[in-house]
N, C-alpha and C positions, 0 to 999 in steps of 0.2 A: 536253185541250178539247172532246171529242166534235163535231171537227168533219166528219169522216170517220165512214163505215159503209162496214168492206167488208164484199161480199154473194155471194153464186153467181149467175153469171150464169145463166138456164134455155138448157137447150139447142136449143131452137128460138127464140133471140134472139141478135143480136148486138149488142157497146155500140154504139154512136153517136163517130163518132171525132171528136179534138179538137185541140186545142194548147195550149200555156202559154200566159198571157203577160205577161211584167213591164217592172214598171215601179219606178223611184227617185222619187221623190217628196224635193221639195225644201224650203226652208224658205225666210224673206223676203231672207237672203243670200244662197241660191245654196246653203248646203250642204247635202249632202248627210244626212236624217232620216227615211226610211222608207223598208225597198224590199217592194215589193208584190207578189202573183206573181196570177194568173185562172186559171182551165181553163176555155178559149173550146169548147165541144162543136157541130159542126152541127149545130142541130134543125131545119133544112129536110126533113134525111135522113131525120125519121120517117115511123116508117109512122103511117097512121092511125088504126086500133084501138088505138095506142099512146099514145096523147095526153094521157091522162090521166093520164101521168107524168110526173116533172118533168126539166127542162131549161132552162139558163141560158143562151140568146141571148144575145150583144153585137152592136153595129155602133159603125163608124167614128164620130170625132165628124165629118169629112171628109163624110159620107154624110148626115148628122143637118143639119149643117150645109146644102151642096148640096140638101137635102131642105126646109129653111124660108125655104132665099131662094128657091127654085125657086114653092112657093105663097103668097111674100108680094109674085111679080113677077106671079104670073097671077092673083092678089090670090083664090085660094083659105084656106080654114077648113081648120087642122092641128087633128084630134083626138085622144087620148090615152086608153088603156083600160087595165087589169089583167083577163084572161081567170080566170081557177077550173077 
């Protein structure tokens, strides 16, 4: 499928730690219709000189909801942007 590309890690680098997150998607009747998986990596451990490399940080929905609720309660504005 071309999803993954296996590469050799340079001797002076270590891979970022991470874990698999599994999820079962259901349809309207609650029947299992799809199995999903996602590799979640610890991008906060990335060295500053490696910022041009790609990683995929994820956050919990509870944390996002708490951020939105706190900003609404305090009357703050939230902004979102993508960094290239």
